matplotlib code that plots the C-alpha trace (Angstrom):
import matplotlib.pyplot as plt

x = [19.5, 19.9, 16.8, 15.9, 15.5, 12.0, 12.5, 14.5, 11.1, 9.0, 11.0, 11.8, 8.6, 8.2, 11.5, 10.9, 7.3, 8.9, 11.4, 9.3, 6.5, 9.0, 9.9, 6.4, 3.1, 2.2, 1.3, 3.5, 3.5, 5.6, 6.4, 7.3, 11.0, 12.4, 12.5, 16.4, 15.6, 12.4, 12.2, 10.5, 8.3, 5.6, 3.1, 0.4, 2.5, 3.1, -0.4, -1.6, 1.1, 0.2, -3.4, -2.6, -0.6, -2.8, -5.5, -2.9, -1.9, -5.5, -6.2, -3.1, -4.3, -7.7, -6.4, -3.6, -4.8, -5.3, -2.3, 0.1, -0.8, -0.3, 2.6, 4.6, 4.8, 5.7, 9.4, 12.1, 13.9, 17.8, 19.2, 18.7, 18.7, 17.0, 16.3, 19.1, 18.1, 21.2, 20.9, 24.6, 23.3, 20.2, 21.7, 24.6, 22.1, 20.7, 24.0, 24.4, 20.7, 21.7, 24.8, 22.7, 20.2, 23.4, 24.9, 21.8, 22.0, 25.7, 27.0, 26.6, 23.8, 24.1, 21.7, 24.0, 26.9, 25.1, 25.0, 21.5, 20.0, 21.9, 21.2, 17.7, 16.5, 19.1, 20.7, 17.4, 14.6, 15.8, 18.4, 17.5, 13.5, 14.4, 16.6, 14.1, 12.0, 15.3, 17.4, 15.4, 14.6, 17.7, 15.8, 15.3, 19.1, 19.6, 16.4, 17.3, 13.8, 14.0, 17.5, 16.1, 13.0, 15.5, 16.9, 13.9, 12.6, 15.8, 15.1, 11.3, 8.0, 5.7, 3.0, 0.1, -1.2, -1.7, -5.3, -6.6, -9.3, -6.2, -4.8, -2.5, -4.2, -1.5, 1.0, -1.5, -1.8, 2.2, 2.5, 0.0, 1.9, 5.6, 4.0, 2.6, 6.3, 7.9, 5.4, 4.2, 6.9, 8.8, 12.2, 12.3, 16.0, 17.1, 19.3, 18.4, 14.5, 15.0, 16.8, 13.8, 11.5, 13.6, 14.0, 10.5, 9.4, 12.0, 10.9, 7.1, 8.5, 10.2, 7.4, 5.2, 7.4, 7.7, 3.9, 3.2, 6.5, 8.0, 4.3, 4.3, 7.0, 4.4, 1.6, 2.5, 6.2, 5.9, 9.5, 9.0, 5.6, 6.9, 10.1, 8.3, 5.7, 8.4, 10.5, 7.8, 8.8, 12.2, 12.7, 15.2, 13.4, 12.9, 10.1, 10.2, 13.5, 15.0, 16.3, 14.1, 14.0, 10.6, 8.8, 9.2, 5.9, 5.7, 5.2, 1.8, 0.4, 1.4, 0.3, -3.6, -5.5, -3.8, -5.5, -7.8, -5.2, -2.2, -4.5, -5.4, -1.5, -0.4, -2.9, -1.3, 2.0, 0.6, -1.4, 1.2, 3.9, 0.9, 0.8, 4.5, 4.3, 1.3, 1.9, 4.8, 3.1, 1.7, -1.9, -1.8, -0.3, -3.1, -5.7, -4.0, -4.3, -0.2, 1.7, 4.5, 7.2, 6.5, 6.3, 6.1, 8.1, 6.6, 5.3, 2.6, 1.4, 1.4, -2.3, -3.3, -0.7, -1.8, -5.4, -4.4, -2.3, -5.7, -7.8, -5.8, -5.4, -8.9, -9.8, -7.4, -9.0, -12.5, -11.7, -10.0, -12.8, -15.1, -13.2, -13.2, -16.7, -17.9, -15.5, -17.0, -20.6, -19.5, -17.8, -21.2, -19.3, -21.0, -18.2, -17.9, -15.9, -13.8, -12.9, -11.9, -9.7, -7.9, -7.3, -6.2, -4.8, -1.1, -1.1, -0.6, 3.0, 4.8, 3.3, 4.4, 7.7, 8.2, 7.0, 9.4, 12.5, 11.7, 10.8, 14.0, 16.3, 17.9, 18.0, 19.7, 22.3, 22.8, 22.6, 24.3, 27.5, 27.5, 27.1, 30.3, 31.7, 31.0, 32.5, 35.7, 36.2, 35.7, 37.9, 40.8, 40.0, 40.5, 38.1, 35.0, 34.1, 30.4, 28.9, 25.6, 27.6, 25.8, 22.7, 23.9, 24.3, 21.7, 23.0, 22.7, 19.8, 18.3, 19.8, 18.1, 14.8, 15.0, 15.5, 12.6, 10.0, 11.2, 10.7, 7.5, 6.0, 7.7, 5.5, 2.4, 2.9, 3.6, 0.7, -1.8, -0.4, -0.6, -4.3, -4.9, -3.0, -4.9, -8.2, -7.6, -6.7, -9.9, -11.5, -12.7, -11.9, -10.0, -12.7, -14.6, -11.1, -10.5, -13.9, -13.3, -10.2, -11.8, -12.9, -9.1, -7.5, -9.9, -8.5, -4.7, -5.3, -6.2, -3.5, -1.1, -2.5, -1.9, 1.5, 2.4, 0.9, 3.4, 6.5, 5.8, 4.3, 6.6, 7.2, 6.4, 8.5]
y = [-5.9, -9.8, -11.9, -15.3, -18.3, -19.8, -22.8, -20.8, -18.5, -21.2, -23.2, -20.2, -19.2, -22.7, -23.1, -19.7, -20.6, -24.1, -22.6, -19.9, -22.8, -24.9, -21.8, -20.5, -21.3, -18.0, -16.1, -15.5, -12.1, -9.8, -6.0, -2.9, -2.1, 1.4, -0.3, -0.3, -3.5, -5.4, -9.0, -11.1, -13.0, -15.6, -14.0, -16.6, -19.1, -16.6, -15.6, -19.5, -19.9, -17.0, -17.8, -21.5, -20.5, -18.2, -20.9, -23.3, -20.4, -19.9, -23.7, -24.2, -21.7, -23.1, -26.6, -25.5, -25.6, -22.3, -22.3, -23.4, -20.3, -18.1, -19.9, -18.8, -15.2, -15.8, -14.4, -16.5, -15.0, -14.7, -12.4, -9.9, -6.6, -3.3, -0.9, 1.9, 5.3, 7.3, 10.8, 11.5, 10.5, 12.6, 15.5, 15.4, 14.6, 18.1, 19.6, 17.2, 18.1, 21.5, 20.7, 18.6, 21.6, 24.0, 21.5, 21.2, 25.1, 25.7, 22.2, 20.4, 20.8, 17.0, 15.2, 11.9, 14.3, 16.2, 15.1, 16.3, 14.4, 11.2, 11.3, 11.9, 9.7, 6.9, 6.6, 7.3, 6.8, 3.5, 2.2, 3.2, 2.6, -0.8, -1.5, -0.4, -3.4, -6.0, -4.6, -2.6, 1.0, 2.8, 6.1, 6.4, 6.7, 9.4, 11.3, 15.1, 16.0, 14.2, 15.9, 19.4, 18.6, 17.3, 21.1, 22.7, 20.7, 22.3, 25.9, 25.9, 23.8, 23.1, 26.0, 23.8, 20.1, 18.5, 17.9, 14.5, 14.9, 15.6, 12.1, 11.0, 13.0, 15.6, 12.6, 11.0, 14.6, 14.6, 11.5, 11.8, 15.6, 13.7, 10.9, 14.2, 15.6, 12.3, 11.1, 14.2, 17.1, 17.8, 17.2, 15.8, 15.1, 18.7, 19.8, 23.1, 22.5, 19.7, 21.9, 24.3, 21.4, 20.1, 23.1, 24.3, 20.9, 21.1, 24.3, 23.2, 20.3, 22.4, 24.6, 21.6, 20.7, 24.1, 24.0, 20.6, 19.2, 15.9, 14.5, 16.3, 13.7, 10.7, 12.4, 14.8, 13.9, 11.8, 10.1, 9.2, 7.8, 5.5, 4.5, 3.3, 1.6, -0.4, -1.1, -3.4, -5.7, -6.0, -9.8, -8.7, -6.7, -6.4, -7.4, -7.8, -6.6, -9.2, -9.2, -11.5, -12.9, -13.4, -14.0, -10.7, -8.7, -10.5, -6.8, -6.6, -9.5, -8.1, -4.4, -3.4, -2.1, 0.9, 4.4, 5.3, 7.8, 5.1, 2.7, 5.0, 5.7, 2.1, 1.9, 5.2, 3.5, 0.6, 2.7, 5.4, 2.3, 0.9, 4.2, 4.6, 1.5, 2.6, 6.1, 5.4, 2.8, 2.9, 2.2, 5.4, 7.5, 6.2, 7.4, 10.7, 10.4, 10.8, 9.2, 7.4, 7.7, 11.5, 12.0, 15.7, 15.7, 15.4, 19.1, 17.9, 15.5, 17.0, 17.4, 14.0, 12.1, 13.9, 13.0, 9.4, 9.4, 10.5, 8.2, 4.9, 5.4, 6.0, 3.0, 0.9, 2.3, 1.3, -2.0, -3.0, -2.0, -3.7, -6.8, -6.7, -6.0, -8.8, -11.1, -10.2, -10.9, -14.4, -15.2, -13.8, -11.2, -7.9, -5.7, -1.9, -1.4, 1.2, -1.3, -3.9, -1.2, -0.4, -4.2, -5.5, -2.7, -3.0, -6.5, -4.7, -3.2, -6.4, -5.8, -2.3, -3.2, -6.1, -3.7, -0.9, -3.4, -5.0, -1.7, 0.2, -2.6, -2.0, 1.8, 1.3, -1.0, 1.5, 4.6, 3.3, 3.4, 7.3, 7.5, 5.4, 7.3, 10.4, 9.4, 8.0, 11.5, 13.1, 10.7, 10.5, 7.1, 7.3, 7.4, 4.7, 3.2, 3.3, 0.7, -0.9, -3.8, -6.3, -5.6, -6.9, -10.4, -13.2, -14.2, -11.0, -9.8, -13.3, -13.0, -9.7, -10.7, -13.4, -11.2, -8.5, -11.6, -13.1, -9.7, -9.3, -13.1, -13.2, -9.9, -11.3, -14.7, -12.8, -10.6, -13.6, -15.1, -12.1, -11.4, -15.1, -14.4, -11.2, -12.8, -15.7, -13.4, -11.7, -14.7, -16.5, -20.0, -21.4, -21.8, -18.4, -16.6, -18.4, -17.7, -14.0, -13.6, -15.2, -11.8, -10.6, -13.6, -12.7, -8.9, -10.3, -12.7, -9.4, -7.4, -10.5, -10.0, -6.2, -6.5, -9.1, -6.9, -3.9, -6.2, -7.2, -4.1, -1.2, 1.9, 5.3, 7.7]
z = [-27.4, -27.3, -28.9, -27.1, -29.4, -29.7, -27.7, -24.9, -24.7, -24.3, -21.7, -19.6, -18.1, -16.9, -15.4, -13.6, -12.2, -11.3, -9.4, -7.4, -6.9, -5.2, -2.6, -2.2, -3.7, -5.4, -8.3, -11.6, -12.2, -14.5, -13.9, -16.2, -15.7, -16.3, -20.1, -20.0, -22.0, -23.5, -23.3, -25.9, -23.6, -24.6, -22.7, -23.3, -21.3, -18.3, -18.2, -17.8, -15.1, -13.4, -12.9, -12.1, -9.1, -8.0, -7.4, -6.2, -3.6, -2.5, -2.4, -0.3, 2.1, 2.5, 3.3, 5.7, 9.5, 10.6, 13.5, 10.5, 8.7, 11.8, 12.7, 9.5, 10.6, 14.0, 14.7, 15.8, 18.7, 18.0, 21.0, 23.7, 22.0, 21.5, 18.5, 18.8, 17.4, 17.4, 16.9, 15.2, 11.7, 11.9, 12.8, 10.2, 7.6, 8.0, 6.4, 4.0, 2.6, 2.4, 0.6, -1.9, -2.3, -3.0, -5.4, -7.1, -8.1, -8.0, -9.4, -12.7, -15.1, -16.1, -13.8, -14.1, -12.8, -10.1, -6.3, -6.1, -8.7, -8.3, -4.5, -4.7, -7.6, -7.4, -3.7, -1.8, -4.4, -6.1, -3.5, -0.1, -0.6, -1.5, 1.2, 3.8, 3.2, 3.1, 5.6, 7.9, 9.4, 8.1, 7.4, 11.0, 11.5, 8.5, 8.4, 8.0, 9.0, 12.2, 12.9, 12.3, 14.8, 17.2, 17.1, 16.9, 20.1, 21.9, 21.0, 21.6, 21.9, 19.3, 18.9, 18.3, 19.2, 15.9, 14.9, 15.2, 12.6, 10.3, 10.8, 7.8, 5.0, 4.9, 3.8, 1.4, -0.4, -0.1, -1.9, -4.9, -5.2, -5.4, -7.7, -10.0, -9.8, -10.7, -13.6, -15.0, -14.5, -17.9, -16.3, -13.0, -12.8, -13.6, -10.9, -10.7, -10.7, -8.2, -5.8, -6.0, -5.3, -2.5, -0.9, -0.9, 0.3, 3.3, 4.2, 4.5, 6.5, 8.8, 9.4, 10.1, 12.8, 14.3, 14.4, 15.6, 16.8, 16.0, 15.5, 12.0, 10.9, 11.3, 9.9, 6.9, 5.8, 3.0, 3.2, 6.8, 6.1, 3.2, 4.7, 7.9, 6.1, 3.9, 7.3, 8.3, 5.4, 7.0, 8.2, 11.3, 13.8, 17.7, 19.6, 23.7, 24.2, 21.7, 18.3, 16.2, 12.4, 10.9, 7.4, 5.6, 6.9, 10.1, 11.9, 9.9, 11.6, 15.0, 14.5, 14.9, 11.8, 10.1, 10.0, 7.3, 5.8, 6.2, 4.4, 1.4, 1.6, 1.0, -2.2, -3.4, -3.4, -5.4, -7.6, -8.7, -9.5, -11.7, -13.7, -13.6, -16.0, -18.0, -19.0, -21.4, -23.0, -26.6, -25.4, -23.3, -25.9, -28.3, -25.5, -26.1, -29.6, -30.0, -32.5, -30.4, -33.2, -32.8, -29.4, -28.7, -25.5, -21.6, -21.7, -23.9, -21.6, -18.0, -17.6, -18.9, -17.1, -13.8, -14.6, -15.4, -12.1, -9.8, -12.2, -11.7, -7.8, -7.4, -9.5, -7.6, -4.3, -5.4, -6.8, -3.8, -1.6, -3.8, -3.5, 0.5, 0.5, -1.6, 0.2, 3.6, 2.1, 0.6, 4.1, 5.9, 7.7, 8.1, 8.8, 7.9, 4.6, 6.6, 9.0, 6.2, 4.5, 7.6, 8.2, 5.0, 3.0, 5.0, 3.1, -0.2, 1.1, -0.1, -3.5, -3.6, -2.5, -5.1, -7.7, -6.8, -6.7, -10.0, -11.7, -11.0, -10.8, -14.3, -13.9, -10.3, -12.4, -14.7, -12.8, -9.8, -11.7, -12.0, -8.5, -7.8, -10.7, -8.8, -5.5, -7.2, -8.5, -5.4, -3.5, -6.3, -6.7, -10.9, -13.4, -13.5, -16.7, -17.0, -19.3, -20.7, -21.7, -19.6, -21.4, -24.7, -23.9, -22.8, -19.4, -17.3, -18.9, -18.0, -14.6, -14.4, -15.4, -13.1, -10.2, -11.1, -11.4, -8.3, -6.4, -7.7, -7.3, -3.8, -3.2, -4.3, -2.2, 0.9, 0.4, -0.1, 3.1, 5.1, 4.1, 5.2, 8.5, 9.3, 8.4, 10.9, 13.6, 13.0, 14.0, 10.9, 10.3, 7.5, 4.9, 5.7, 5.3, 2.0, 0.9, 1.9, 0.1, -3.3, -4.9, -4.0, -6.1, -8.9, -8.7, -8.2, -11.3, -13.2, -12.2, -13.1, -16.9, -16.4, -15.4, -18.3, -20.7, -19.3, -19.6, -23.2, -24.5, -26.2, -25.1, -26.9, -24.7]

ax = plt.figure().add_subplot(projection="3d")
ax.plot(x, y, z, "-o")
ax.set_aspect("equal")
plt.show()
């Protein structure tokens, strides 16, 4: 691992903060990666720069006229065109999913050589989720569950009407279960184990479609909910029969408040990502009375990790709701807390997406090579040499770090701008909107300190 010299370490954070400030006024925030490497960073300088940019961003939003802040999220019309939802990709995805499950049972036992493990964790979870927020709704064209729903709809009608009271809560429970499997299971990448989980999940989702029709996918299918949420971040989209381009997240300002279950779903996305960085640190292992130099294995921390996952998400929900309630009272508003949550929770999507991109970028650069190697072997294109050599020199490591920091900081800047725009759309003036966001700014500053600590702290797993 390369070591950055002291002078370079001191200069580096200010160059980063300065470049990001030129682009947008926002918060400097770091986030733990998949720990492919550890950078020795001057965290005190980063914390100071982060706090200063948070304050400057809030001040900038306070002095800007409301019409300017709202205009920032007004998309520009490009050309006529409507969204096309071809069925071929969705129908083809059904046998592809079946083949991947079969490969999990019958294929290589090596997770880095099995199509199911690589397809789920690298192609879908690392790459496709990130692409949803950058490119657009790719998942809608290749969703195997939507393809199966099309087939089932031709065969028979749904047996039941979906209960209104159930809302999006099946999706919330599914997301917590997915996060628990990812973070607490002893071997989530083991092909046979993964095949059993994916097959069981597919059967449950098909059962839901058979009972409630395609509406089940929009309420209870985790991947559909997650991908649709992140697709709202894409700059390119459709509006009024035209192709439009806007600031990432412009759709969030156009839509109405989220349902309560959708709001909680977004918070769990962010909270689970945060715990993904925390659960391997020396601090967490110390809380569990485990020597990080003698780690007994993931099997020994299944229970504590599940408890920690639920606790972190509950804490995030409580702090976020508390900040919204306090901000409303400071601004003289008497809005119900549930209404505030449904209005402002979607503004956290840019932060969750920025965390996801930054967190998995090093792993995607490494494990993505195994995906390409598998494709090359299948197509008889020769052997692909998988290497981690790019992590052995300062240039690539610095570039990866800047990409991670840029994704996270941009996510926080956009989130602050979205919250301000939504407050303005609700009828608040620029000053009242800023006053209402003051507790949120304090919350984000604390999150900055936490994220920077996660980046600098060593891992014990």
